[in-house]
FIKOLTOR-142613 format. One line per 8 residues: their letters; for each residue x, y, z of N, C-alpha, C, O. Coordinates in steps of 0.02 Angstrom, whole numbers. Example, Ala and Ser with C-alpha at 12.3 -4.5 7.8 and 13.67 -1.06 7.14 Angstrom:
BEGIN
AS	660:-284:390:615:-225:390:660:-165:390:712:-166:423  642:-112:354:684:-53:357:645:2:394:670:57:402 $
// end
This chain:
BEGIN
MNDAYLVA	203:-406:-466:136:-378:-460:136:-323:-406:105:-271:-416  170:-336:-350:169:-288:-295:202:-222:-317:177:-168:-299  256:-225:-356:289:-164:-378:243:-125:-425:240:-63:-421  208:-158:-469:160:-125:-514:104:-93:-473:82:-38:-487  81:-129:-421:28:-103:-378:53:-40:-341:15:8:-335  115:-40:-318:142:19:-284:145:79:-332:128:135:-313  165:67:-394:167:121:-443:97:146:-457:86:207:-463  48:102:-462:-21:122:-473:-47:163:-414:-83:212:-424 $
AGTGLRFI	-29:145:-353:-47:184:-294:-15:253:-299:-47:303:-281  46:257:-322:79:321:-333:42:364:-383:39:425:-376  14:332:-434:-27:368:-484:-89:396:-449:-109:452:-464  -118:359:-404:-175:384:-365:-155:443:-322:-194:491:-316  -96:441:-292:-72:497:-251:-59:559:-295:-74:615:-276  -31:547:-354:-19:603:-401:-87:634:-420:-92:696:-424  -138:593:-433:-204:619:-450:-229:666:-394:-256:719:-408  -220:645:-332:-244:686:-276:-210:755:-277:-243:806:-270 $
LEDRGESI	-144:755:-286:-107:818:-287:-128:862:-345:-137:923:-337  -136:832:-404:-159:870:-462:-230:897:-451:-244:955:-468  -274:857:-422:-343:877:-408:-345:937:-361:-390:979:-366  -298:940:-315:-295:994:-266:-253:1052:-288:-244:1101:-251  -225:1049:-350:-184:1104:-376:-116:1109:-344:-84:1162:-346  -93:1055:-315:-27:1054:-282:28:1038:-332:15:1008:-384  89:1060:-317:145:1041:-360:160:966:-348:147:940:-294  187:935:-399:201:863:-396:275:853:-375:320:872:-413 $
PKTIAVSV	287:824:-317:356:812:-297:386:755:-338:350:716:-369  452:750:-337:485:696:-374:463:629:-347:450:583:-387  458:622:-281:437:559:-250:393:574:-190:390:630:-165  357:521:-167:321:525:-104:334:460:-68:330:406:-97  350:466:-3:366:407:37:301:374:62:256:408:87  298:308:54:241:270:80:268:214:125:324:189:115  228:196:172:244:140:217:212:77:188:153:76:172  252:25:182:229:-38:154:240:-93:206:297:-110:220 $
PVAVTAIG	186:-122:233:195:-177:280:228:-237:245:217:-251:186  269:-272:285:306:-330:259:299:-387:310:311:-377:370  281:-446:286:276:-504:331:346:-523:354:394:-522:315  352:-540:418:416:-563:445:405:-633:474:349:-655:484  460:-666:488:456:-732:517:420:-728:584:430:-680:622  379:-777:599:341:-779:661:388:-773:720:442:-803:721  366:-733:769:405:-725:832:363:-756:887:309:-732:904  389:-810:916:352:-845:968:286:-871:940:285:-905:889 $
DARNAVGF	231:-854:974:165:-875:951:134:-828:900:80:-843:872  166:-771:887:139:-723:839:148:-748:768:204:-754:744  93:-764:735:96:-790:667:85:-736:615:94:-748:555  65:-676:637:54:-622:590:103:-564:603:83:-506:603  165:-581:615:216:-530:630:227:-487:569:235:-513:513  227:-421:579:233:-374:524:285:-320:540:286:-292:595  327:-307:492:372:-250:495:351:-202:441:296:-209:414  393:-153:424:374:-108:369:437:-83:334:492:-82:363 $
MIIDLPLQ	427:-65:271:481:-32:234:453:33:206:393:39:194  497:81:197:478:146:168:501:145:95:560:132:81  455:157:50:470:159:-21:452:229:-48:398:255:-33  498:257:-87:486:322:-119:457:310:-188:492:290:-234  392:323:-194:358:313:-258:374:371:-305:366:429:-285  396:356:-366:412:410:-414:349:440:-443:312:407:-479  336:503:-427:275:536:-451:285:575:-516:236:588:-551  347:593:-532:358:630:-593:377:586:-652:383:609:-709 $
ETDLERAV	387:522:-640:405:475:-694:341:458:-732:296:426:-704  337:478:-795:277:466:-835:279:398:-871:227:373:-891  338:369:-879:344:303:-908:333:251:-852:377:240:-810  274:221:-852:256:177:-796:299:115:-793:311:90:-738  324:90:-849:370:33:-848:434:52:-812:460:13:-771  459:112:-826:519:135:-791:504:145:-717:545:129:-675  445:172:-701:427:181:-630:425:114:-594:447:109:-536  399:62:-626:398:-4:-596:470:-28:-583:483:-57:-530 $
AIVAKQTA	515:-17:-630:585:-37:-621:616:0:-563:655:-29:-524  601:65:-555:628:105:-500:603:77:-433:641:69:-386  539:63:-430:509:37:-369:535:-33:-354:550:-49:-296  541:-75:-405:566:-144:-395:636:-144:-366:652:-186:-323  677:-98:-388:746:-93:-361:743:-76:-285:781:-103:-245  698:-30:-268:692:-10:-198:666:-67:-154:692:-80:-100  613:-100:-178:583:-153:-137:631:-212:-128:634:-242:-75  669:-227:-180:718:-282:-176:771:-266:-123:794:-311:-88 $
AAKPSARA	790:-203:-118:841:-182:-69:811:-176:2:844:-194:50  749:-152:7:720:-136:72:688:-196:107:688:-200:168  660:-243:69:622:-298:99:665:-341:146:641:-356:201  725:-362:128:764:-404:174:777:-371:241:772:-403:293  794:-307:240:808:-274:304:744:-262:344:744:-265:406  688:-249:309:624:-242:345:604:-307:378:579:-307:434  615:-363:343:598:-428:372:644:-445:430:623:-474:480  707:-427:424:756:-442:477:743:-399:540:758:-421:595 $
AGTTFRSP	715:-339:530:702:-295:587:646:-322:632:644:-304:691  603:-363:605:550:-392:646:490:-346:654:482:-297:618  450:-362:703:388:-325:712:402:-254:736:451:-240:770  358:-209:716:365:-139:734:350:-129:808:386:-92:842  297:-160:832:276:-149:901:280:-213:940:251:-264:920  316:-213:994:322:-273:1036:292:-261:1105:293:-306:1146  266:-202:1117:235:-190:1181:184:-133:1175:189:-92:1129  135:-131:1219:87:-77:1218:121:-8:1228:99:42:1199 $
RVAGIFDK	173:-6:1268:209:57:1280:240:84:1215:234:143:1200  272:40:1176:303:60:1113:248:82:1064:256:131:1028  192:46:1063:137:65:1019:111:134:1038:94:174:993  107:150:1101:84:216:1124:132:271:1103:110:325:1082  196:259:1108:247:307:1086:240:319:1011:242:375:988  232:264:973:225:270:901:162:309:883:163:349:837  108:298:919:46:334:905:55:409:912:29:447:871  91:431:963:104:502:972:146:529:914:133:583:888 $
FAKRQHMI	197:491:893:238:510:836:196:514:773:202:561:734  153:465:762:114:459:700:68:519:689:54:537:632  45:549:743:-1:606:736:35:670:715:3:718:695  102:670:720:140:730:703:190:721:646:224:768:625  195:660:621:247:644:571:231:677:503:174:690:487  285:689:465:278:717:398:321:676:349:342:702:297  334:614:366:378:572:325:338:527:278:359:515:221  281:503:300:243:453:263:180:485:234:140:514:270 $
GAVVSNVH	172:478:167:113:506:133:54:460:130:-3:482:122  67:394:135:13:345:129:38:278:155:98:267:162  -9:234:167:7:164:182:-19:123:123:-76:130:103  25:80:97:8:39:39:22:-34:58:80:-54:65  -30:-73:66:-23:-142:91:-50:-192:39:-96:-177:1  -19:-251:38:-40:-304:-7:-40:-370:32:13:-392:54  -97:-400:39:-103:-463:76:-114:-520:27:-161:-520:-13  -71:-569:31:-78:-627:-14:-128:-675:17:-119:-698:74 $
GPRGPLTL	-180:-690:-19:-232:-735:5:-228:-802:-30:-183:-814:-71  -275:-846:-16:-276:-912:-47:-291:-909:-122:-330:-867:-145  -261:-954:-159:-272:-957:-232:-340:-987:-249:-370:-972:-301  -365:-1029:-205:-430:-1061:-218:-485:-1030:-177:-472:-991:-131  -548:-1047:-192:-605:-1018:-157:-611:-1042:-85:-592:-1098:-68  -639:-999:-43:-653:-1016:26:-729:-1020:35:-768:-989:-2  -749:-1059:84:-820:-1062:101:-827:-1055:177:-781:-1070:215  -884:-1032:198:-901:-1026:268:-969:-1059:276:-1019:-1033:253 $
DGAALVQL	-970:-1117:309:-1030:-1156:318:-1065:-1169:252:-1127:-1166:247  -1024:-1184:201:-1051:-1201:135:-1062:-1143:88:-1073:-1153:28  -1060:-1081:113:-1070:-1021:70:-1002:-999:43:-955:-990:82  -998:-989:-22:-935:-969:-53:-921:-895:-41:-966:-853:-44  -858:-879:-28:-835:-810:-25:-822:-791:-98:-777:-818:-129  -860:-744:-125:-855:-727:-195:-821:-660:-209:-795:-650:-264  -821:-615:-160:-790:-550:-169:-755:-528:-105:-775:-549:-51  -704:-487:-113:-669:-457:-56:-673:-381:-60:-677:-353:-114 $
WPLGPLAG	-670:-350:-4:-662:-278:-1:-608:-264:51:-623:-253:110  -546:-265:29:-491:-257:77:-487:-185:102:-485:-138:63  -485:-178:167:-479:-112:199:-427:-116:254:-423:-165:290  -387:-64:258:-339:-58:312:-354:6:350:-384:52:322  -335:9:413:-351:69:453:-307:128:435:-248:119:418  -335:187:438:-295:249:433:-276:268:504:-316:262:550  -214:290:513:-191:306:580:-147:369:578:-121:389:525  -141:400:635:-100:460:639:-128:514:593:-188:525:591 $
NVRIGFTA	-83:547:556:-106:598:510:-102:575:437:-100:617:392  -100:510:426:-101:482:358:-174:482:336:-218:453:369  -187:514:279:-257:523:258:-279:477:201:-336:482:178  -235:432:179:-255:385:127:-217:320:137:-158:318:154  -254:266:124:-224:199:127:-249:157:69:-308:159:51  -203:119:40:-219:72:-13:-208:2:15:-153:-13:38  -257:-40:12:-251:-109:36:-273:-156:-19:-329:-152:-44  -227:-200:-38:-242:-249:-90:-243:-318:-59:-209:-331:-9 $
ASYNDKFW	-281:-362:-90:-282:-433:-68:-291:-476:-131:-333:-462:-173  -252:-528:-135:-262:-576:-189:-304:-632:-160:-293:-654:-103  -351:-656:-199:-394:-710:-177:-424:-744:-238:-451:-712:-282  -418:-810:-240:-450:-849:-293:-431:-824:-363:-473:-818:-407  -366:-810:-371:-337:-785:-435:-365:-717:-457:-364:-702:-517  -388:-677:-410:-409:-608:-426:-371:-562:-378:-350:-582:-324  -364:-500:-400:-328:-449:-361:-377:-393:-344:-404:-361:-389  -389:-382:-280:-439:-334:-257:-402:-277:-223:-353:-288:-187 $
IGIQTDAE	-425:-215:-234:-394:-157:-203:-449:-116:-168:-500:-100:-198  -436:-99:-105:-480:-54:-68:-441:11:-55:-382:9:-40  -475:67:-61:-443:132:-49:-484:168:5:-544:179:-3  -451:186:59:-483:223:113:-455:293:113:-395:302:106  -499:342:120:-476:412:120:-509:451:177:-561:432:204  -477:505:193:-506:555:237:-550:599:191:-525:645:158  -614:583:188:-659:614:140:-666:689:149:-686:724:103  -649:714:208:-654:786:221:-599:825:185:-607:884:170 $
HLPPASKI	-543:791:170:-485:827:142:-463:802:73:-422:834:41  -491:747:49:-468:717:-13:-526:707:-61:-584:705:-41  -510:699:-126:-562:684:-174:-594:616:-158:-565:578:-120  -651:601:-186:-683:536:-173:-637:478:-192:-601:480:-242  -639:426:-150:-597:366:-163:-612:336:-231:-567:307:-262  -673:343:-255:-690:313:-321:-651:347:-377:-631:314:-425  -638:412:-372:-598:447:-423:-525:428:-419:-491:421:-470  -500:418:-358:-431:395:-349:-425:324:-378:-376:307:-410 $
AQAVERAL	-476:284:-365:-476:214:-391:-473:213:-467:-441:169:-495  -507:260:-499:-504:262:-572:-433:275:-597:-411:246:-646  -397:319:-564:-327:333:-582:-284:271:-571:-240:256:-611  -295:236:-516:-257:175:-501:-273:122:-553:-227:89:-578  -336:113:-570:-356:63:-619:-325:78:-688:-300:32:-722  -326:141:-708:-296:159:-773:-221:143:-773:-195:117:-822  -187:157:-718:-116:143:-714:-103:68:-718:-57:46:-754  -141:28:-682:-132:-45:-685:-146:-72:-755:-110:-115:-779 $
DEIASTTS	-198:-46:-787:-213:-67:-856:-155:-50:-902:-136:-91:-944  -126:10:-896:-71:30:-938:-9:-12:-925:25:-34:-972  5:-25:-862:63:-67:-845:53:-137:-874:99:-166:-903  -7:-164:-866:-20:-233:-891:-15:-236:-967:6:-287:-994  -33:-183:-1001:-32:-184:-1075:38:-172:-1104:50:-186:-1162  84:-146:-1064:150:-129:-1090:206:-174:-1065:263:-169:-1089  192:-216:-1016:245:-260:-989:236:-330:-1012:181:-351:-1030  291:-367:-1013:288:-436:-1036:274:-484:-979:270:-544:-990 $
// end
């Protein structure tokens, strides 16, 4: 599912480039957070892997296979590397780098949630709106969360420079629908 989601996010990125009249590169690099084994008391330790999403591949099944090969290779080393930031000083250095970097086109995150429903003081949680922060000079983020056997996607954009997130979401939804209808 995650590989299909990454390809769908790539379709959203391709839509942005087409909407802006830009040429479509062969790939675009995205940062994908990866859960790592807890370090000390930190239970939400996160590393990251860089995945090159194929933007010129029109066969979405093939694109999923390309991405799956990358994630299978990158995930073990990303998990072994551990957390990205272990001190405020390192986070500050990374923040300066992030404002000038030209390596990452987007952040694409997927959070696995509980399969069953949650309640808070007896009230059921019925919908999610997953959002992740935009940082540095990254102008779009895709955040997905699974919850209660549903898959929710939130898209955050720099509205001053990009098309409306709702239009990007339509491209992502079409890609997911196509992938679901053509894969076994």
